[in-house]
C-alpha positions in Angstrom: -20.4 -10.1 2.1 -20.9 -9.4 5.8 -23.7 -10.8 8.0 -25.8 -8.9 10.5 -25.8 -11.0 13.6 -27.9 -8.5 15.5 -30.9 -9.7 13.5 -30.5 -13.4 14.3 -30.2 -15.6 17.4 -28.8 -19.2 17.2 -32.2 -20.7 16.6 -32.8 -18.4 13.6 -29.4 -19.1 12.2 -30.0 -22.8 12.6 -33.3 -22.6 10.7 -31.7 -20.8 7.8 -29.0 -23.5 7.6 -31.6 -26.3 7.7 -33.8 -24.5 5.1 -30.7 -23.9 2.9 -31.3 -20.2 2.9 -27.6 -19.9 3.7 -24.8 -22.5 3.8 -22.2 -23.0 6.5 -19.5 -21.9 4.1 -21.3 -18.7 3.3 -21.9 -18.0 6.9 -18.3 -18.6 7.8 -17.1 -16.4 4.9 -19.4 -13.7 6.0 -18.2 -13.9 9.6 -14.5 -13.6 8.5 -15.6 -10.6 6.4 -17.3 -9.2 9.5 -14.0 -9.5 11.4 -12.0 -8.0 8.6 -14.4 -5.0 8.3 -14.6 -4.2 12.0 -11.5 -5.4 13.8 -9.4 -2.4 13.0 -11.7 -0.6 15.5 -12.5 -3.4 17.9 -9.1 -5.2 18.0 -11.0 -8.2 19.3 -9.1 -11.0 17.6 -5.4 -11.9 18.0 -5.6 -14.3 15.0 -8.1 -15.9 12.6 -7.9 -19.3 11.0 -9.8 -18.9 7.7 -8.3 -22.0 6.0 -9.3 -24.4 8.8 -12.7 -22.7 9.4 -13.7 -22.8 5.7 -12.5 -26.4 5.4 -14.7 -27.4 8.4 -17.7 -25.4 7.0 -17.3 -27.1 3.6 -17.3 -30.5 5.2 -20.5 -29.6 7.1 -22.2 -28.5 3.9 -21.2 -31.7 2.2 -22.7 -33.9 5.0 -25.8 -31.7 5.1 -26.6 -32.8 8.7 -27.8 -29.8 10.8 -29.4 -31.8 13.7 -27.5 -29.8 16.3 -28.4 -26.1 16.7 -24.7 -25.2 16.8 -23.8 -27.0 13.5 -22.3 -24.6 11.0 -22.4 -21.6 13.5 -19.1 -19.6 13.8 -17.5 -19.1 17.2 -14.7 -17.0 18.6 -12.4 -18.7 21.2 -10.5 -16.9 23.9 -6.8 -17.3 23.2 -6.1 -19.3 26.4 -8.1 -22.3 25.1 -5.9 -24.8 23.4 -6.6 -25.3 19.7 -4.8 -28.1 17.9 -2.4 -26.9 15.3 -3.6 -23.2 15.7 -1.5 -20.6 17.5 -2.6 -20.2 21.1 -0.7 -17.5 23.1 -2.6 -16.5 26.2 -1.9 -13.0 24.8 1.6 -13.4 26.0 5.0 -12.9 24.3 6.2 -16.0 26.1 3.9 -18.2 24.0 4.1 -16.4 20.7 4.1 -19.0 17.9 3.0 -21.9 20.2 0.7 -24.4 18.5 -0.9 -27.0 20.8 -1.1 -30.6 19.8 -4.6 -31.1 21.2 -7.9 -29.3 21.6 -9.3 -28.1 25.0 -12.3 -30.2 26.0 -14.7 -27.3 25.3 -13.2 -26.8 21.9 -13.6 -30.5 21.1 -17.2 -30.4 22.4 -18.0 -27.4 20.2 -16.3 -29.1 17.2 -18.4 -32.3 17.8 -21.5 -30.1 17.9 -20.5 -28.7 14.5 -19.6 -25.2 15.6 -16.9 -23.5 13.4 -14.0 -21.9 15.1 -13.0 -18.8 13.2 -10.3 -17.4 15.4 -8.7 -16.6 18.8 -9.9 -13.6 20.7 -7.7 -11.1 22.5 -7.4 -11.1 26.3 -5.3 -9.8 29.2 -2.0 -11.7 29.3 -2.7 -15.1 30.9 -6.1 -13.6 32.0 -4.4 -11.2 34.4 -6.2 -7.9 34.1 -9.6 -6.4 34.1 -9.5 -4.3 30.9 -7.8 -6.4 28.1 -5.0 -3.8 28.1 -2.2 -6.1 29.4 -2.2 -8.2 26.2 1.2 -8.3 24.4 -0.5 -8.0 21.0 -3.2 -5.3 21.1 -5.7 -3.3 23.1 -9.3 -4.3 22.5 -12.0 -1.5 22.6 -15.5 -1.5 23.9 -18.1 -2.2 21.2 -20.2 0.8 22.3 -17.5 3.4 22.6 -14.0 2.8 21.2 -12.4 5.1 23.8 -13.6 2.8 26.6 -12.2 -0.5 27.8 -14.2 -3.7 26.9 -13.5 -5.2 30.4 -11.3 -8.1 31.0 -9.8 -10.5 30.9 -12.1 -11.8 28.2 -12.6 -8.5 26.6 -11.9 -9.8 23.1 -14.7 -12.3 23.2 -17.1 -9.8 24.7 -16.3 -7.1 22.1 -16.5 -9.6 19.3 -20.0 -10.6 20.2 -21.2 -7.1 21.1 -19.7 -5.7 17.9 -21.5 -8.3 15.7 -18.4 -10.1 14.6 -19.5 -13.6 15.8 -22.8 -14.9 17.2 -21.1 -16.3 20.3 -17.8 -16.7 21.9 -16.1 -18.5 24.8 -14.2 -16.8 27.7 -12.8 -17.8 31.0 -13.7 -16.3 34.4 -11.4 -16.4 37.4 -12.7 -13.4 39.3 -15.3 -11.8 37.0 -13.5 -12.1 33.6 -16.7 -13.2 31.7 -19.3 -11.2 33.7 -17.6 -7.9 33.8 -16.8 -7.6 30.1 -20.3 -8.9 29.4 -21.7 -6.0 31.5 -19.4 -3.4 29.9 -20.5 -4.5 26.4 -24.2 -5.0 27.1 -24.4 -8.7 26.4 -24.9 -12.0 28.3 -22.1 -13.7 30.0 -22.2 -16.8 32.2 -19.6 -18.1 34.7 -20.9 -21.6 35.5 -20.6 -23.5 38.8 -17.0 -24.6 39.4 -16.8 -28.1 37.9 -19.7 -27.7 35.6 -17.4 -27.2 32.6 -14.1 -29.0 32.1 -11.0 -26.9 32.4 -8.8 -29.3 30.5 -6.9 -27.3 27.8 -7.5 -24.0 29.5 -4.2 -22.2 30.3 -4.5 -22.3 34.1 -4.2 -19.1 36.1 -5.8 -20.1 39.4 -7.0 -23.7 39.3 -9.5 -23.5 42.1 -11.2 -20.4 40.6 -11.1 -20.7 36.8 -14.2 -21.6 34.8 -15.0 -21.4 31.1 -18.3 -19.9 29.9 -20.1 -18.4 27.0 -20.8 -14.9 25.7 -24.0 -14.4 23.7 -26.5 -11.7 22.8 -29.5 -13.4 24.5 -30.0 -15.6 27.6 -31.5 -18.4 25.5 -28.4 -18.6 23.3 -26.2 -18.6 26.4 -28.1 -21.5 27.9 -27.8 -23.4 24.6 -24.1 -23.0 24.4 -23.5 -23.9 28.1 -25.5 -27.2 27.6 -23.1 -28.0 24.7 -19.8 -27.4 26.5 -20.7 -28.6 30.0 -20.4 -32.1 31.4 -18.0 -34.6 32.9 -14.5 -35.0 31.5 -12.1 -37.7 32.6 -9.2 -35.4 31.8 -10.3 -33.0 34.6 -10.4 -34.3 38.1 -12.5 -31.3 39.2 -15.2 -31.8 36.5 -18.6 -32.8 38.0 -20.4 -36.0 36.9 -23.8 -34.3 37.4 -26.2 -34.6 34.5 -26.3 -31.6 32.2 -29.8 -30.5 31.2 -30.7 -28.6 28.1 -31.0 -25.3 29.9 -32.7 -23.5 27.0 -35.7 -25.9 27.0 -37.0 -24.8 30.4 -37.0 -21.0 29.9 -40.5 -19.8 30.4 -40.1 -16.3 31.7 -42.1 -17.1 34.7 -40.6 -15.9 38.0 -43.7 -15.9 40.2 -42.8 -17.0 43.7 -39.1 -16.7 43.0 -37.2 -15.5 46.1 -34.6 -12.9 45.4 -32.0 -11.7 47.9 -30.3 -8.3 47.4 -27.1 -7.9 49.5 -26.8 -4.4 51.0 -23.1 -4.7 50.5 -23.5 -4.7 46.8 -24.9 -1.1 46.9 -22.4 0.3 49.3 -19.4 2.6 49.0 -17.7 2.6 45.6 -20.8 1.8 43.6 -21.7 4.5 41.1 -25.1 5.9 42.2 -26.3 5.9 38.6 -25.4 2.2 38.2 -27.1 1.4 41.5 -30.2 3.2 40.4 -30.4 1.3 37.1 -29.9 -2.1 38.8 -32.5 -1.3 41.4 -34.9 -0.5 38.6 -34.1 -3.9 37.0 -34.8 -5.6 40.4 -38.1 -3.8 40.7 -39.0 -5.1 37.3 -38.4 -8.7 38.5 -40.5 -7.9 41.5 -43.3 -6.7 39.2 -43.2 -10.0 37.4 -44.1 -11.8 40.6 -40.7 -12.4 42.4 -40.3 -11.5 46.1 -37.3 -9.3 46.9 -35.6 -8.9 50.3 -32.5 -7.1 51.4 -29.9 -9.4 53.0 -26.3 -9.2 54.2 -23.1 -10.9 53.0 -20.9 -9.5 55.7 -17.6 -10.8 54.6 -17.9 -9.4 51.0 -15.5 -6.5 52.0 -12.7 -9.0 52.5 -13.2 -10.8 49.2 -10.8 -8.8 47.0 -7.9 -9.1 49.4 -8.5 -12.9 49.9 -8.9 -13.4 46.2 -5.7 -11.7 45.1 -3.7 -13.7 47.6 -5.2 -17.1 46.6 -5.3 -16.3 42.9 -1.7 -15.0 42.8 -0.4 -18.0 44.8 -2.0 -20.4 42.4 -0.9 -18.4 39.4 2.7 -18.3 40.6 2.7 -22.1 40.7 0.9 -22.6 37.4 3.2 -20.2 35.5 6.4 -22.0 36.6 6.0 -24.2 33.5 6.9 -21.3 31.1 10.6 -21.5 31.4 11.9 -21.4 27.8 12.9 -25.1 27.8 9.9 -27.0 26.5 7.8 -24.6 24.3 7.2 -21.0 23.5 9.6 -18.0 23.6 13.3 -18.6 24.6 15.7 -15.8 25.3 18.9 -15.4 23.3 22.5 -15.2 24.5 22.0 -17.1 27.8 25.0 -18.3 29.8 23.5 -21.2 31.7 20.3 -22.8 32.7 19.5 -20.2 35.5 20.2 -17.4 33.1 17.8 -19.0 30.5 15.1 -19.1 33.2 15.6 -15.5 34.3 16.0 -13.9 30.9 13.1 -15.9 29.3 10.7 -15.0 32.0 11.9 -11.4 32.3 11.5 -10.8 28.6 8.5 -13.1 28.0 6.1 -11.9 30.8 4.5 -8.5 31.0 4.4 -6.3 34.1 1.0 -7.5 35.4 2.0 -11.1 35.2 5.3 -10.5 36.9 3.5 -8.5 39.6 1.1 -11.4 40.4 3.9 -14.0 40.3 5.8 -12.0 42.9 2.8 -11.5 45.1 1.9 -15.2 44.9 5.4 -16.4 45.5 5.7 -14.2 48.6 2.3 -15.3 49.9 3.4 -18.9 49.7 6.8 -18.3 51.3 7.7 -19.8 54.6 7.5 -16.5 56.5 4.3 -15.4 54.9 2.1 -18.5 54.4 0.4 -18.4 57.8 0.0 -14.6 57.8 -1.4 -14.3 54.3 -2.4 -17.5 52.3 -3.8 -19.4 55.3 -5.9 -16.3 56.4 -7.1 -15.8 52.8 -8.3 -19.4 52.8 -10.2 -18.9 56.0 -11.9 -15.8 54.6 -12.9 -17.9 51.6 -14.7 -20.3 53.9 -16.5 -17.4 55.6 -17.7 -16.1 52.2 -19.0 -19.6 51.3 -20.8 -19.7 54.6 -22.4 -16.3 54.0 -23.7 -17.5 50.6 -25.0 -20.8 52.1 -26.9 -19.0 54.8 -28.7 -16.8 52.3 -29.4 -19.7 50.0 -31.2 -21.5 52.8 -34.1 -19.0 52.2 -33.6 -17.5 48.7 -33.4 -18.9 45.2 -31.0 -16.3 43.7 -28.9 -13.3 44.7 -29.1 -10.2 42.5 -27.1 -7.0 42.3 -24.8 -5.0 40.0 -22.2 -6.9 38.0 -19.6 -4.1 38.2 -19.6 -0.9 40.3 -19.2 1.4 37.3 -19.8 1.4 33.5 -16.8 0.9 31.2 -14.0 3.4 32.0 -11.6 5.0 29.5 -8.7 3.2 27.9 -5.5 3.9 29.9 -7.4 5.2 33.0 -6.6 2.3 35.3 -4.1 0.1 33.6 -1.3 1.8 35.6 -3.2 1.6 38.9 -3.5 -2.1 39.8 -5.4 -1.4 43.0 -8.1 0.5 41.3 -8.5 -2.2 38.6 -8.6 -5.0 41.3 -11.4 -3.2 43.1 -13.5 -3.1 39.9 -14.1 -6.9 40.5 -15.4 -6.5 44.1 -18.9 -7.7 43.1 -17.8 -10.7 41.0 -14.9 -12.1 43.0 -17.0 -13.6 45.8 -18.8 -15.8 43.3 -15.6 -17.4 42.2 -14.3 -17.9 45.7 -17.5 -19.7 46.5 -17.6 -21.7 43.2 -21.2 -20.5 42.4 -22.8 -19.8 39.0 -23.1 -16.1 38.0 -24.8 -14.5 35.0 -24.6 -10.9 33.7 -27.4 -9.5 31.6 -27.8 -6.0 30.3 -29.8 -3.9 32.7 -29.9 -0.7 30.7 -27.6 2.2 30.2 -25.8 5.0 32.1 -24.4 7.9 30.0 -24.8 5.8 26.9 -22.9 2.8 28.2 -24.3 -0.6 29.3 -24.9 -1.6 32.9 -24.8 -5.2 34.1 -27.3 -7.0 36.3 -25.6 -10.0 38.0 -27.7 -13.0 39.0 -26.0 -15.5 41.3 -27.4 -19.0 42.0 -26.9 -22.0 44.1 -24.2 -24.6 43.1 -25.2 -26.3 39.8 -28.5 -24.4 39.7 -27.7 -22.6 36.4 -31.3 -23.3 35.4 -32.8 -20.9 37.9 -30.2 -18.3 37.1 -31.0 -18.5 33.4 -34.8 -18.4 34.2 -34.4 -15.2 36.2 -32.2 -13.6 33.5 -34.6 -14.7 30.7 -37.6 -13.3 32.5 -35.9 -9.9 32.9 -34.6 -9.9 29.4 -38.0 -10.7 27.9 -39.7 -8.0 30.0 -37.1 -5.3 29.3 -36.4 -6.0 25.6 -32.9 -4.5 26.2 -31.4 -7.3 24.1 -32.9 -5.6 21.0 -30.5 -2.6 21.5 -27.1 -2.7 19.9 -24.1 -0.5 19.2 -24.6 1.9 16.3 -22.7 -0.2 13.7 -23.4 2.2 10.8 -21.7 5.2 12.5 -19.0 3.3 14.4 -17.6 1.2 11.6 
């Protein structure tokens, strides 16, 4: 059987498990059936692990303890999160067949909560891309229109949730890789404050930018999952020791007196007028609920993309040095010596986009370019942080579009790196500043979802969720879904 996740949130699924209306085993079986029935169109999963998932579900049923809201609930995991004994590739040829010997911290936390991992979702290779088209294995499609991209790099996780395959999934966000695909697929995606969630076990792309976060259909579900995966981790020196509240318990929908800042730069050149109009209507709805709205300026936004790609590529070129064909993963054949092994393995194992960013990063860190590029990019990052700090002295949240357009066609931008990089112009500054950012569905343009991005102060995910929840409850857009009957 299959299971219609569009009719149930996490609390509803939990109640059914507690009341024995369905077992964890039945729910897991139905989820695997969902994936089998729809993944030919969505291409959202690189692999599934039915034996392990069903064994875990059976054990949960035998224990009969459903105290945690996530116990027995299936989840999809982005394929750059280490899963013990289960292939984890980062969607790269160079890690084909690699099975980690440990779980990422977030995977372990979900397992301890009783969530059942059913498989690894597709992504851009090593999270480098904005459309999930650079994967070595497949090209994921948008849940609303299979001729469109799902966004990236966490497109597989977003499409799996939006397409009804799983009730929630995890992704990673380095410059918008959770929020942008959430926007393109009309669901909820959270990039937490840097340090809120442990990065241990996440295949590092840019260590000062990466964060793991959840995809869900509703804001409350998202808040529930973040509470489960957040918290201090001794394995990660950047993980914060701040207490993690139960974000879902304080969602009232009341935003009276909330002070919202709307940056004029977020509605400037390059933003689709239809998208801007839809987002402005969403902001007006928040204002009607009692929030105060003012236009502000984040003057260094225009430098964000350039600074980001220097910093990110520099960190990525360093992090990806470990993939050399010696210790694990793919190894080239017919090599003459150690240097030849390195060159052939990396040449054959990495895709074009990964090679492009390694070269850019290596150049930026070179002796002749460090001061001219990397050092200046770091200074711009500081200026962006100061811009945000100045606004947050007077305002509670910053609101604007998540992406400048709705989802574009498959193949449209994959061969134009500059165009794809500019698609993240509204999400990148949040990562550079280490802030929390949430994308919720703000309606539709030409039948495709538009994202509303809500940015908060450091470690103030609660206010971000409160704002998103208030809008979601007033708009009822979470009730809409892709037309499963006609698409699948």
